[in-house]
Structures are given as structure tokens and as C-alpha cells.
C-alpha positions as a Markdown table, in Angstrom:
| # | Residue | x | y | z |
|---|---|---|---|---|
| 1 | Met | -23.0 | -1.8 | -13.9 |
| 2 | Ser | -20.0 | -0.2 | -12.2 |
| 3 | Gln | -17.5 | -2.4 | -14.0 |
| 4 | Glu | -19.1 | -1.2 | -17.2 |
| 5 | Asn | -18.6 | 2.3 | -16.0 |
| 6 | Val | -14.9 | 1.7 | -15.4 |
| 7 | Glu | -14.6 | 0.4 | -19.0 |
| 8 | Ile | -16.4 | 3.4 | -20.4 |
| 9 | Val | -13.9 | 5.6 | -18.8 |
| 10 | Arg | -10.9 | 3.5 | -19.8 |
| 11 | Arg | -12.1 | 3.7 | -23.5 |
| 12 | Ala | -12.3 | 7.5 | -23.3 |
| 13 | Tyr | -8.7 | 7.8 | -22.1 |
| 14 | Glu | -7.5 | 5.3 | -24.7 |
| 15 | Ala | -9.2 | 7.4 | -27.4 |
| 16 | Phe | -7.5 | 10.5 | -26.1 |
| 17 | Asn | -4.1 | 8.8 | -26.3 |
| 18 | Gln | -4.9 | 7.8 | -29.9 |
| 19 | Gly | -5.8 | 11.3 | -30.8 |
| 20 | Asp | -9.4 | 10.2 | -31.4 |
| 21 | Leu | -11.5 | 13.1 | -30.2 |
| 22 | Glu | -14.8 | 11.7 | -31.5 |
| 23 | Gly | -14.1 | 8.4 | -29.8 |
| 24 | Met | -13.5 | 10.3 | -26.5 |
| 25 | Val | -16.9 | 12.0 | -26.5 |
| 26 | Ala | -18.9 | 9.0 | -28.0 |
| 27 | Asp | -20.3 | 8.2 | -24.6 |
| 28 | Phe | -20.9 | 11.9 | -23.4 |
| 29 | Ala | -24.4 | 12.9 | -22.6 |
| 30 | Pro | -25.5 | 16.1 | -24.3 |
| 31 | Gly | -25.7 | 17.8 | -21.0 |
| 32 | Phe | -22.2 | 16.7 | -20.0 |
| 33 | Glu | -20.3 | 19.3 | -17.7 |
| 34 | Phe | -16.7 | 19.2 | -16.6 |
| 35 | Leu | -15.0 | 21.4 | -14.0 |
| 36 | Pro | -11.2 | 21.3 | -14.6 |
| 37 | Thr | -8.7 | 21.6 | -11.8 |
| 38 | Gly | -7.0 | 24.7 | -13.1 |
| 39 | Ala | -3.7 | 22.8 | -12.7 |
| 40 | Val | -2.8 | 23.0 | -16.4 |
| 41 | Pro | -1.8 | 26.7 | -17.1 |
| 42 | Gly | -4.1 | 28.2 | -19.8 |
| 43 | Ala | -6.8 | 25.5 | -19.5 |
| 44 | Gly | -9.0 | 27.7 | -17.2 |
| 45 | Ala | -11.2 | 26.6 | -14.4 |
| 46 | Arg | -14.7 | 27.2 | -16.0 |
| 47 | Val | -17.3 | 24.4 | -16.5 |
| 48 | Arg | -17.1 | 23.0 | -20.0 |
| 49 | Gly | -20.6 | 22.2 | -21.2 |
| 50 | Gly | -21.5 | 19.2 | -23.4 |
| 51 | Pro | -19.3 | 17.2 | -25.8 |
| 52 | Glu | -18.5 | 20.4 | -27.6 |
| 53 | Gly | -17.1 | 22.0 | -24.4 |
| 54 | Trp | -14.9 | 18.9 | -23.9 |
| 55 | Arg | -13.7 | 19.1 | -27.5 |
| 56 | Glu | -12.8 | 22.6 | -27.0 |
| 57 | Leu | -10.7 | 21.8 | -23.9 |
| 58 | Val | -9.0 | 18.8 | -25.6 |
| 59 | Asn | -8.3 | 20.7 | -28.8 |
| 60 | Trp | -6.6 | 23.5 | -26.7 |
| 61 | Phe | -4.4 | 21.0 | -24.8 |
| 62 | Trp | -3.4 | 19.3 | -28.2 |
| 63 | Ala | -2.7 | 22.8 | -29.7 |
| 64 | Glu | -0.4 | 23.6 | -26.8 |
| 65 | Phe | 1.4 | 20.3 | -26.2 |
| 66 | Asp | 3.0 | 17.7 | -28.5 |
| 67 | Asp | 3.1 | 14.1 | -27.4 |
| 68 | Ala | 0.1 | 14.6 | -25.2 |
| 69 | Gly | -1.0 | 11.7 | -23.3 |
| 70 | Ala | -2.8 | 10.4 | -20.3 |
| 71 | Glu | -1.4 | 7.5 | -18.3 |
| 72 | Ile | -4.1 | 5.8 | -16.1 |
| 73 | Asp | -2.5 | 5.0 | -12.7 |
| 74 | Glu | -5.8 | 3.7 | -11.3 |
| 75 | Leu | -9.5 | 3.5 | -11.9 |
| 76 | Thr | -11.8 | 3.1 | -8.9 |
| 77 | Glu | -15.5 | 2.5 | -9.1 |
| 78 | Ala | -17.8 | 4.0 | -6.7 |
| 79 | Gly | -21.3 | 3.2 | -7.7 |
| 80 | Asp | -22.2 | 5.6 | -10.6 |
| 81 | Lys | -18.9 | 7.4 | -10.2 |
| 82 | Val | -15.4 | 6.4 | -11.5 |
| 83 | Leu | -12.3 | 8.0 | -9.9 |
| 84 | Ala | -9.5 | 8.1 | -12.2 |
| 85 | Glu | -5.9 | 8.7 | -11.0 |
| 86 | Val | -4.0 | 9.9 | -14.1 |
| 87 | Thr | -0.7 | 11.4 | -15.1 |
| 88 | Leu | -1.1 | 13.9 | -18.0 |
| 89 | Gln | 2.0 | 14.7 | -20.0 |
| 90 | Gly | 3.1 | 16.6 | -23.0 |
| 91 | Arg | 5.9 | 18.7 | -24.4 |
| 92 | Gly | 5.2 | 22.4 | -24.8 |
| 93 | Lys | 5.1 | 23.3 | -28.5 |
| 94 | Gln | 6.6 | 26.8 | -27.9 |
| 95 | Ser | 9.0 | 26.0 | -25.2 |
| 96 | Gly | 9.8 | 22.3 | -25.9 |
| 97 | Val | 9.7 | 21.7 | -22.1 |
| 98 | Glu | 8.3 | 18.3 | -20.9 |
| 99 | Ala | 5.4 | 18.8 | -18.5 |
| 100 | Thr | 3.5 | 16.3 | -16.4 |
| 101 | Trp | 0.5 | 16.7 | -14.1 |
| 102 | His | -0.7 | 14.1 | -11.5 |
| 103 | Leu | -4.4 | 14.6 | -11.2 |
| 104 | Trp | -7.6 | 12.8 | -10.2 |
| 105 | His | -10.8 | 13.0 | -12.4 |
| 106 | Leu | -14.1 | 12.1 | -11.0 |
| 107 | Trp | -16.5 | 10.9 | -13.6 |
| 108 | Val | -20.3 | 10.4 | -13.0 |
| 109 | Ile | -21.8 | 7.9 | -15.4 |
| 110 | Glu | -25.5 | 7.8 | -15.9 |
| 111 | Asp | -27.3 | 5.4 | -18.3 |
| 112 | Gly | -23.8 | 4.5 | -19.8 |
| 113 | Gln | -22.9 | 8.1 | -20.6 |
| 114 | Phe | -20.6 | 10.6 | -19.0 |
| 115 | Ala | -22.9 | 13.1 | -17.2 |
| 116 | Tyr | -20.4 | 15.1 | -15.1 |
| 117 | Gly | -16.6 | 15.2 | -14.6 |
| 118 | Gln | -14.4 | 17.2 | -12.2 |
| 119 | Gly | -10.7 | 17.5 | -11.8 |
| 120 | Phe | -8.8 | 17.5 | -8.6 |
| 121 | Met | -5.2 | 18.2 | -7.7 |
| 122 | Arg | -5.3 | 16.5 | -4.3 |
| 123 | Arg | -6.1 | 12.9 | -3.7 |
| 124 | Ala | -8.0 | 13.5 | -0.4 |
| 125 | Glu | -10.4 | 15.9 | -2.2 |
| 126 | Ala | -11.0 | 13.6 | -5.0 |
| 127 | Leu | -11.7 | 10.6 | -2.6 |
| 128 | Glu | -14.2 | 12.7 | -0.6 |
| 129 | Ala | -16.0 | 13.9 | -3.8 |
| 130 | Ala | -16.3 | 10.2 | -4.8 |
| 131 | Gly | -17.7 | 9.3 | -1.4 |
| 132 | Leu | -14.7 | 7.1 | -0.7 |
| 133 | Gly | -12.9 | 8.9 | 2.1 |
| 134 | Glu | -9.3 | 8.2 | 3.1 |
């Protein structure tokens, strides 16, 4: 099942890169929650609830940044969790400045659906949360 979880996560990032918001949330559980890192200015650090909360966060990102994308650097399975090392990028619509963020997203997959996600700015914290240690 864990390789299936990795593929579920991969599909969601691919949908993000294609601008397909509905494809991104296709595998989100109704009770999905996400806690952002706070690394992206303006995104906030509050829990986003359900697929609608995720849509809100992504729509905000797309409204602020042109050429938005998420490059998957590595996906690591850890049972019902998938740790994604990603590089987010975009060009500020107001400033024209290119921005990148190197982050880790921990996704918990239950019954083939995203149940929970959390963002991390530090690798060690992400590994600990995934139960992988350094």
C-alpha cells in the first residue's frame, strides 16, 4: 500500500503543476487538515480544513505568484505517511521577483485519501515527524 500512497502524492503535485485544482484535491478526505510551515509570506500558519481549505490556500498562492510550481526532490514512504521534499517556486505578480522555498511536506494517507498534511522548513523536524529520524 505504501507505494500506492507515494503515487497518490505524486499525482497531487503533478495536478498542482498543471494548474488542476480539482485534480489536486481528488484524493482528499472530507476531514483533511493541513498545517503550513509559515515559510511563504502571506500564506499564514493556520490549519486549513477539508479540500476547501486546501483550495483556498492554493488559490491564494496562484493569485500571488505567476509560474507557480512544485518540483519534487524526493518522496519517501513511511507506512501510512509520505514525506515529500519539494522546491516551491513562483514569480511575484506585484514585484516580478523570482522566489523559491525548499520545504518538506508530510502527508498522512488513510484508505487512499489525504487525511493530514504538515509543512516543515527543516529536514530534521520533518524526518522526526515521519518517524524516520536522521
